[in-house]
mmJSON file of the N, C-alpha and C atoms, coordinates in Angstrom:
{"data_MODEL":{"atom_site":{
"group_PDB":["ATOM","ATOM","ATOM","ATOM","ATOM","ATOM","ATOM","ATOM","ATOM","ATOM","ATOM","ATOM","ATOM","ATOM","ATOM","ATOM","ATOM","ATOM","ATOM","ATOM","ATOM","ATOM","ATOM","ATOM","ATOM","ATOM","ATOM","ATOM","ATOM","ATOM","ATOM","ATOM","ATOM","ATOM","ATOM","ATOM","ATOM","ATOM","ATOM","ATOM","ATOM","ATOM","ATOM","ATOM","ATOM","ATOM","ATOM","ATOM","ATOM","ATOM","ATOM","ATOM","ATOM","ATOM","ATOM","ATOM","ATOM","ATOM","ATOM","ATOM","ATOM","ATOM","ATOM","ATOM","ATOM","ATOM","ATOM","ATOM","ATOM","ATOM","ATOM","ATOM","ATOM","ATOM","ATOM","ATOM","ATOM","ATOM","ATOM","ATOM","ATOM","ATOM","ATOM","ATOM","ATOM","ATOM","ATOM","ATOM","ATOM","ATOM","ATOM","ATOM","ATOM","ATOM","ATOM","ATOM","ATOM","ATOM","ATOM","ATOM","ATOM","ATOM","ATOM","ATOM","ATOM","ATOM","ATOM","ATOM","ATOM","ATOM","ATOM","ATOM","ATOM","ATOM","ATOM","ATOM","ATOM","ATOM","ATOM","ATOM","ATOM","ATOM","ATOM","ATOM","ATOM","ATOM","ATOM","ATOM","ATOM","ATOM","ATOM","ATOM","ATOM","ATOM","ATOM","ATOM","ATOM","ATOM","ATOM","ATOM","ATOM","ATOM","ATOM","ATOM","ATOM","ATOM","ATOM","ATOM","ATOM","ATOM","ATOM","ATOM","ATOM","ATOM","ATOM","ATOM","ATOM","ATOM","ATOM","ATOM","ATOM","ATOM"],
"id":[1,2,3,4,5,6,7,8,9,10,11,12,13,14,15,16,17,18,19,20,21,22,23,24,25,26,27,28,29,30,31,32,33,34,35,36,37,38,39,40,41,42,43,44,45,46,47,48,49,50,51,52,53,54,55,56,57,58,59,60,61,62,63,64,65,66,67,68,69,70,71,72,73,74,75,76,77,78,79,80,81,82,83,84,85,86,87,88,89,90,91,92,93,94,95,96,97,98,99,100,101,102,103,104,105,106,107,108,109,110,111,112,113,114,115,116,117,118,119,120,121,122,123,124,125,126,127,128,129,130,131,132,133,134,135,136,137,138,139,140,141,142,143,144,145,146,147,148,149,150,151,152,153,154,155,156,157,158,159,160,161,162],
"type_symbol":["N","C","C","N","C","C","N","C","C","N","C","C","N","C","C","N","C","C","N","C","C","N","C","C","N","C","C","N","C","C","N","C","C","N","C","C","N","C","C","N","C","C","N","C","C","N","C","C","N","C","C","N","C","C","N","C","C","N","C","C","N","C","C","N","C","C","N","C","C","N","C","C","N","C","C","N","C","C","N","C","C","N","C","C","N","C","C","N","C","C","N","C","C","N","C","C","N","C","C","N","C","C","N","C","C","N","C","C","N","C","C","N","C","C","N","C","C","N","C","C","N","C","C","N","C","C","N","C","C","N","C","C","N","C","C","N","C","C","N","C","C","N","C","C","N","C","C","N","C","C","N","C","C","N","C","C","N","C","C","N","C","C"],
"label_atom_id":["N","CA","C","N","CA","C","N","CA","C","N","CA","C","N","CA","C","N","CA","C","N","CA","C","N","CA","C","N","CA","C","N","CA","C","N","CA","C","N","CA","C","N","CA","C","N","CA","C","N","CA","C","N","CA","C","N","CA","C","N","CA","C","N","CA","C","N","CA","C","N","CA","C","N","CA","C","N","CA","C","N","CA","C","N","CA","C","N","CA","C","N","CA","C","N","CA","C","N","CA","C","N","CA","C","N","CA","C","N","CA","C","N","CA","C","N","CA","C","N","CA","C","N","CA","C","N","CA","C","N","CA","C","N","CA","C","N","CA","C","N","CA","C","N","CA","C","N","CA","C","N","CA","C","N","CA","C","N","CA","C","N","CA","C","N","CA","C","N","CA","C","N","CA","C","N","CA","C","N","CA","C","N","CA","C","N","CA","C"],
"label_alt_id":[null,null,null,null,null,null,null,null,null,null,null,null,null,null,null,null,null,null,null,null,null,null,null,null,null,null,null,null,null,null,null,null,null,null,null,null,null,null,null,null,null,null,null,null,null,null,null,null,null,null,null,null,null,null,null,null,null,null,null,null,null,null,null,null,null,null,null,null,null,null,null,null,null,null,null,null,null,null,null,null,null,null,null,null,null,null,null,null,null,null,null,null,null,null,null,null,null,null,null,null,null,null,null,null,null,null,null,null,null,null,null,null,null,null,null,null,null,null,null,null,null,null,null,null,null,null,null,null,null,null,null,null,null,null,null,null,null,null,null,null,null,null,null,null,null,null,null,null,null,null,null,null,null,null,null,null,null,null,null,null,null,null],
"label_comp_id":["UNK","UNK","UNK","UNK","UNK","UNK","UNK","UNK","UNK","UNK","UNK","UNK","UNK","UNK","UNK","UNK","UNK","UNK","UNK","UNK","UNK","UNK","UNK","UNK","UNK","UNK","UNK","UNK","UNK","UNK","UNK","UNK","UNK","UNK","UNK","UNK","UNK","UNK","UNK","UNK","UNK","UNK","UNK","UNK","UNK","UNK","UNK","UNK","UNK","UNK","UNK","UNK","UNK","UNK","UNK","UNK","UNK","UNK","UNK","UNK","UNK","UNK","UNK","UNK","UNK","UNK","UNK","UNK","UNK","UNK","UNK","UNK","UNK","UNK","UNK","UNK","UNK","UNK","UNK","UNK","UNK","UNK","UNK","UNK","UNK","UNK","UNK","UNK","UNK","UNK","UNK","UNK","UNK","UNK","UNK","UNK","UNK","UNK","UNK","UNK","UNK","UNK","UNK","UNK","UNK","UNK","UNK","UNK","UNK","UNK","UNK","UNK","UNK","UNK","UNK","UNK","UNK","UNK","UNK","UNK","UNK","UNK","UNK","UNK","UNK","UNK","UNK","UNK","UNK","UNK","UNK","UNK","UNK","UNK","UNK","UNK","UNK","UNK","UNK","UNK","UNK","UNK","UNK","UNK","UNK","UNK","UNK","UNK","UNK","UNK","UNK","UNK","UNK","UNK","UNK","UNK","UNK","UNK","UNK","UNK","UNK","UNK"],
"label_asym_id":["A","A","A","A","A","A","A","A","A","A","A","A","A","A","A","A","A","A","A","A","A","A","A","A","A","A","A","A","A","A","A","A","A","A","A","A","A","A","A","A","A","A","A","A","A","A","A","A","A","A","A","A","A","A","A","A","A","A","A","A","A","A","A","A","A","A","A","A","A","A","A","A","A","A","A","A","A","A","A","A","A","A","A","A","A","A","A","A","A","A","A","A","A","A","A","A","A","A","A","A","A","A","A","A","A","A","A","A","A","A","A","A","A","A","A","A","A","A","A","A","A","A","A","A","A","A","A","A","A","A","A","A","A","A","A","A","A","A","A","A","A","A","A","A","A","A","A","A","A","A","A","A","A","A","A","A","A","A","A","A","A","A"],
"label_entity_id":["1","1","1","1","1","1","1","1","1","1","1","1","1","1","1","1","1","1","1","1","1","1","1","1","1","1","1","1","1","1","1","1","1","1","1","1","1","1","1","1","1","1","1","1","1","1","1","1","1","1","1","1","1","1","1","1","1","1","1","1","1","1","1","1","1","1","1","1","1","1","1","1","1","1","1","1","1","1","1","1","1","1","1","1","1","1","1","1","1","1","1","1","1","1","1","1","1","1","1","1","1","1","1","1","1","1","1","1","1","1","1","1","1","1","1","1","1","1","1","1","1","1","1","1","1","1","1","1","1","1","1","1","1","1","1","1","1","1","1","1","1","1","1","1","1","1","1","1","1","1","1","1","1","1","1","1","1","1","1","1","1","1"],
"label_seq_id":[1,1,1,2,2,2,3,3,3,4,4,4,5,5,5,6,6,6,7,7,7,8,8,8,9,9,9,10,10,10,11,11,11,12,12,12,13,13,13,14,14,14,15,15,15,16,16,16,17,17,17,18,18,18,19,19,19,20,20,20,21,21,21,22,22,22,23,23,23,24,24,24,25,25,25,26,26,26,27,27,27,28,28,28,29,29,29,30,30,30,31,31,31,32,32,32,33,33,33,34,34,34,35,35,35,36,36,36,37,37,37,38,38,38,39,39,39,40,40,40,41,41,41,42,42,42,43,43,43,44,44,44,45,45,45,46,46,46,47,47,47,48,48,48,49,49,49,50,50,50,51,51,51,52,52,52,53,53,53,54,54,54],
"pdbx_PDB_ins_code":[null,null,null,null,null,null,null,null,null,null,null,null,null,null,null,null,null,null,null,null,null,null,null,null,null,null,null,null,null,null,null,null,null,null,null,null,null,null,null,null,null,null,null,null,null,null,null,null,null,null,null,null,null,null,null,null,null,null,null,null,null,null,null,null,null,null,null,null,null,null,null,null,null,null,null,null,null,null,null,null,null,null,null,null,null,null,null,null,null,null,null,null,null,null,null,null,null,null,null,null,null,null,null,null,null,null,null,null,null,null,null,null,null,null,null,null,null,null,null,null,null,null,null,null,null,null,null,null,null,null,null,null,null,null,null,null,null,null,null,null,null,null,null,null,null,null,null,null,null,null,null,null,null,null,null,null,null,null,null,null,null,null],
"Cartn_x":[16.716,16.228,16.627,17.031,17.41,16.436,16.207,15.343,15.941,15.844,16.255,15.022,14.675,13.497,13.956,13.516,13.846,12.568,12.617,11.471,11.881,11.141,11.309,9.94,9.693,8.341,8.432,7.597,7.656,7.307,6.639,6.284,7.466,8.551,9.775,9.547,10.097,10.052,8.639,7.693,6.312,5.692,6.225,5.761,6.613,7.914,8.845,8.726,8.697,8.748,7.571,6.325,5.235,5.371,5.831,6.024,7.136,8.252,9.373,8.967,8.24,7.787,6.92,6.012,5.135,5.953,6.87,7.679,8.51,9.092,9.913,9.073,7.868,6.972,6.56,6.302,5.832,6.957,8.191,9.327,10.472,10.53,11.509,12.952,13.173,14.545,14.954,14.179,14.426,15.521,16.467,17.467,17.033,16.632,16.022,16.981,17.116,17.943,17.067,16.948,16.114,16.718,16.3,16.808,15.627,15.788,14.749,15.373,14.793,15.344,14.281,14.521,13.661,14.483,15.754,16.647,16.791,16.156,16.112,17.496,18.375,19.722,20.507,20.41,21.097,20.512,19.207,18.556,19.077,19.194,19.672,21.102,21.986,23.374,23.411,22.664,22.648,22.083,21.035,20.412,21.406,22.132,23.12,24.21,24.677,25.719,25.203,23.99,23.449,23.091,22.633,22.285,23.53,24.682,25.927,26.278,25.997,26.266,25.388,24.12,23.213,23.556],
"Cartn_y":[54.473,54.219,52.796,52.622,51.302,50.866,49.567,49.016,47.716,47.514,46.257,45.661,44.456,43.79,42.51,42.287,41.039,40.266,38.976,38.105,36.973,36.796,35.625,34.958,34.175,33.666,32.243,31.338,29.955,29.792,30.784,30.708,30.932,31.48,31.7,32.409,31.83,32.494,32.653,31.836,31.989,33.292,33.831,35.119,36.247,36.035,37.09,37.476,36.498,36.806,37.64,37.352,38.229,39.661,39.815,41.157,41.883,41.198,41.801,42.173,41.3,41.559,42.821,42.951,44.125,45.402,45.37,46.555,46.976,46.016,46.338,46.866,46.345,46.821,48.274,48.598,49.936,50.978,50.531,51.447,50.988,51.507,51.019,51.325,52.334,52.674,52.017,51.074,50.44,49.385,49.453,48.396,47.607,46.393,45.609,44.549,44.49,43.479,42.83,41.515,40.899,39.633,39.334,38.199,37.315,36.01,35.057,34.091,34.002,33.092,32.688,31.578,31.188,31.144,31.532,31.541,32.983,33.313,34.695,35.252,34.446,34.936,35.255,34.394,34.654,35.889,36.056,37.221,38.5,38.502,39.69,40.043,39.051,39.288,39.82,39.189,39.594,41.001,41.3,42.622,43.697,43.46,44.437,44.657,43.594,43.722,44.49,44.196,44.836,46.295,46.66,48.058,48.935,48.378,49.148,49.451,48.519,48.712,49.828,49.851,50.873,52.208],
"Cartn_z":[-46.649,-45.316,-44.923,-43.65,-43.161,-42.076,-42.011,-40.968,-40.465,-39.174,-38.556,-37.902,-38.298,-37.753,-37.077,-35.856,-35.168,-34.899,-35.143,-34.911,-33.984,-32.924,-32.065,-32.074,-33.089,-33.351,-33.871,-33.375,-33.849,-35.328,-35.918,-37.331,-38.253,-37.721,-38.487,-39.801,-40.869,-42.181,-42.708,-42.274,-42.732,-42.249,-41.168,-40.657,-41.226,-41.258,-41.651,-43.117,-44.002,-45.432,-45.932,-45.546,-45.998,-45.476,-44.237,-43.677,-44.43,-44.651,-45.375,-46.795,-47.454,-48.828,-48.878,-47.92,-47.877,-47.65,-46.691,-46.402,-47.604,-48.295,-49.462,-50.619,-50.76,-51.811,-51.561,-50.295,-49.937,-49.893,-49.705,-49.545,-50.435,-51.639,-52.613,-52.222,-51.368,-50.972,-49.654,-49.189,-47.894,-47.98,-47.052,-46.881,-45.66,-45.866,-44.798,-44.283,-42.981,-42.325,-41.269,-41.288,-40.265,-39.7,-38.483,-37.725,-37.38,-37.558,-37.166,-36.172,-35.005,-34.009,-33.003,-32.349,-31.237,-29.951,-30.039,-28.887,-28.416,-27.312,-26.846,-26.513,-25.927,-25.595,-26.859,-27.862,-29.131,-29.808,-29.74,-30.331,-29.691,-28.38,-27.681,-28.096,-28.186,-28.615,-30.045,-30.922,-32.325,-32.477,-31.731,-31.795,-31.367,-30.29,-29.818,-30.863,-31.47,-32.495,-33.706,-34.133,-35.333,-35.1,-33.912,-33.676,-33.677,-33.313,-33.382,-34.833,-35.722,-37.145,-37.7,-37.312,-37.806,-37.189],
"occupancy":[1.0,1.0,1.0,1.0,1.0,1.0,1.0,1.0,1.0,1.0,1.0,1.0,1.0,1.0,1.0,1.0,1.0,1.0,1.0,1.0,1.0,1.0,1.0,1.0,1.0,1.0,1.0,1.0,1.0,1.0,1.0,1.0,1.0,1.0,1.0,1.0,1.0,1.0,1.0,1.0,1.0,1.0,1.0,1.0,1.0,1.0,1.0,1.0,1.0,1.0,1.0,1.0,1.0,1.0,1.0,1.0,1.0,1.0,1.0,1.0,1.0,1.0,1.0,1.0,1.0,1.0,1.0,1.0,1.0,1.0,1.0,1.0,1.0,1.0,1.0,1.0,1.0,1.0,1.0,1.0,1.0,1.0,1.0,1.0,1.0,1.0,1.0,1.0,1.0,1.0,1.0,1.0,1.0,1.0,1.0,1.0,1.0,1.0,1.0,1.0,1.0,1.0,1.0,1.0,1.0,1.0,1.0,1.0,1.0,1.0,1.0,1.0,1.0,1.0,1.0,1.0,1.0,1.0,1.0,1.0,1.0,1.0,1.0,1.0,1.0,1.0,1.0,1.0,1.0,1.0,1.0,1.0,1.0,1.0,1.0,1.0,1.0,1.0,1.0,1.0,1.0,1.0,1.0,1.0,1.0,1.0,1.0,1.0,1.0,1.0,1.0,1.0,1.0,1.0,1.0,1.0,1.0,1.0,1.0,1.0,1.0,1.0],
"B_iso_or_equiv":[0.0,0.0,0.0,0.0,0.0,0.0,0.0,0.0,0.0,0.0,0.0,0.0,0.0,0.0,0.0,0.0,0.0,0.0,0.0,0.0,0.0,0.0,0.0,0.0,0.0,0.0,0.0,0.0,0.0,0.0,0.0,0.0,0.0,0.0,0.0,0.0,0.0,0.0,0.0,0.0,0.0,0.0,0.0,0.0,0.0,0.0,0.0,0.0,0.0,0.0,0.0,0.0,0.0,0.0,0.0,0.0,0.0,0.0,0.0,0.0,0.0,0.0,0.0,0.0,0.0,0.0,0.0,0.0,0.0,0.0,0.0,0.0,0.0,0.0,0.0,0.0,0.0,0.0,0.0,0.0,0.0,0.0,0.0,0.0,0.0,0.0,0.0,0.0,0.0,0.0,0.0,0.0,0.0,0.0,0.0,0.0,0.0,0.0,0.0,0.0,0.0,0.0,0.0,0.0,0.0,0.0,0.0,0.0,0.0,0.0,0.0,0.0,0.0,0.0,0.0,0.0,0.0,0.0,0.0,0.0,0.0,0.0,0.0,0.0,0.0,0.0,0.0,0.0,0.0,0.0,0.0,0.0,0.0,0.0,0.0,0.0,0.0,0.0,0.0,0.0,0.0,0.0,0.0,0.0,0.0,0.0,0.0,0.0,0.0,0.0,0.0,0.0,0.0,0.0,0.0,0.0,0.0,0.0,0.0,0.0,0.0,0.0],
"pdbx_formal_charge":[null,null,null,null,null,null,null,null,null,null,null,null,null,null,null,null,null,null,null,null,null,null,null,null,null,null,null,null,null,null,null,null,null,null,null,null,null,null,null,null,null,null,null,null,null,null,null,null,null,null,null,null,null,null,null,null,null,null,null,null,null,null,null,null,null,null,null,null,null,null,null,null,null,null,null,null,null,null,null,null,null,null,null,null,null,null,null,null,null,null,null,null,null,null,null,null,null,null,null,null,null,null,null,null,null,null,null,null,null,null,null,null,null,null,null,null,null,null,null,null,null,null,null,null,null,null,null,null,null,null,null,null,null,null,null,null,null,null,null,null,null,null,null,null,null,null,null,null,null,null,null,null,null,null,null,null,null,null,null,null,null,null],
"auth_seq_id":[1,1,1,2,2,2,3,3,3,4,4,4,5,5,5,6,6,6,7,7,7,8,8,8,9,9,9,10,10,10,11,11,11,12,12,12,13,13,13,14,14,14,15,15,15,16,16,16,17,17,17,18,18,18,19,19,19,20,20,20,21,21,21,22,22,22,23,23,23,24,24,24,25,25,25,26,26,26,27,27,27,28,28,28,29,29,29,30,30,30,31,31,31,32,32,32,33,33,33,34,34,34,35,35,35,36,36,36,37,37,37,38,38,38,39,39,39,40,40,40,41,41,41,42,42,42,43,43,43,44,44,44,45,45,45,46,46,46,47,47,47,48,48,48,49,49,49,50,50,50,51,51,51,52,52,52,53,53,53,54,54,54],
"auth_comp_id":["UNK","UNK","UNK","UNK","UNK","UNK","UNK","UNK","UNK","UNK","UNK","UNK","UNK","UNK","UNK","UNK","UNK","UNK","UNK","UNK","UNK","UNK","UNK","UNK","UNK","UNK","UNK","UNK","UNK","UNK","UNK","UNK","UNK","UNK","UNK","UNK","UNK","UNK","UNK","UNK","UNK","UNK","UNK","UNK","UNK","UNK","UNK","UNK","UNK","UNK","UNK","UNK","UNK","UNK","UNK","UNK","UNK","UNK","UNK","UNK","UNK","UNK","UNK","UNK","UNK","UNK","UNK","UNK","UNK","UNK","UNK","UNK","UNK","UNK","UNK","UNK","UNK","UNK","UNK","UNK","UNK","UNK","UNK","UNK","UNK","UNK","UNK","UNK","UNK","UNK","UNK","UNK","UNK","UNK","UNK","UNK","UNK","UNK","UNK","UNK","UNK","UNK","UNK","UNK","UNK","UNK","UNK","UNK","UNK","UNK","UNK","UNK","UNK","UNK","UNK","UNK","UNK","UNK","UNK","UNK","UNK","UNK","UNK","UNK","UNK","UNK","UNK","UNK","UNK","UNK","UNK","UNK","UNK","UNK","UNK","UNK","UNK","UNK","UNK","UNK","UNK","UNK","UNK","UNK","UNK","UNK","UNK","UNK","UNK","UNK","UNK","UNK","UNK","UNK","UNK","UNK","UNK","UNK","UNK","UNK","UNK","UNK"],
"auth_asym_id":["A","A","A","A","A","A","A","A","A","A","A","A","A","A","A","A","A","A","A","A","A","A","A","A","A","A","A","A","A","A","A","A","A","A","A","A","A","A","A","A","A","A","A","A","A","A","A","A","A","A","A","A","A","A","A","A","A","A","A","A","A","A","A","A","A","A","A","A","A","A","A","A","A","A","A","A","A","A","A","A","A","A","A","A","A","A","A","A","A","A","A","A","A","A","A","A","A","A","A","A","A","A","A","A","A","A","A","A","A","A","A","A","A","A","A","A","A","A","A","A","A","A","A","A","A","A","A","A","A","A","A","A","A","A","A","A","A","A","A","A","A","A","A","A","A","A","A","A","A","A","A","A","A","A","A","A","A","A","A","A","A","A"],
"auth_atom_id":["N","CA","C","N","CA","C","N","CA","C","N","CA","C","N","CA","C","N","CA","C","N","CA","C","N","CA","C","N","CA","C","N","CA","C","N","CA","C","N","CA","C","N","CA","C","N","CA","C","N","CA","C","N","CA","C","N","CA","C","N","CA","C","N","CA","C","N","CA","C","N","CA","C","N","CA","C","N","CA","C","N","CA","C","N","CA","C","N","CA","C","N","CA","C","N","CA","C","N","CA","C","N","CA","C","N","CA","C","N","CA","C","N","CA","C","N","CA","C","N","CA","C","N","CA","C","N","CA","C","N","CA","C","N","CA","C","N","CA","C","N","CA","C","N","CA","C","N","CA","C","N","CA","C","N","CA","C","N","CA","C","N","CA","C","N","CA","C","N","CA","C","N","CA","C","N","CA","C","N","CA","C","N","CA","C","N","CA","C"],
"pdbx_PDB_model_num":[1,1,1,1,1,1,1,1,1,1,1,1,1,1,1,1,1,1,1,1,1,1,1,1,1,1,1,1,1,1,1,1,1,1,1,1,1,1,1,1,1,1,1,1,1,1,1,1,1,1,1,1,1,1,1,1,1,1,1,1,1,1,1,1,1,1,1,1,1,1,1,1,1,1,1,1,1,1,1,1,1,1,1,1,1,1,1,1,1,1,1,1,1,1,1,1,1,1,1,1,1,1,1,1,1,1,1,1,1,1,1,1,1,1,1,1,1,1,1,1,1,1,1,1,1,1,1,1,1,1,1,1,1,1,1,1,1,1,1,1,1,1,1,1,1,1,1,1,1,1,1,1,1,1,1,1,1,1,1,1,1,1]
}}}
């Protein structure tokens, strides 16, 4: 199973890593890809590029 998670949050890795750790613990076959950014325009470009890959 694949998942793409995008975060636009000032907490950055302090928010992302606990969530990612929990998801990976609960789903051993999960391939996790995530983006951390505070730049909304960059997030939108990156999200579009990554969804084409999935």
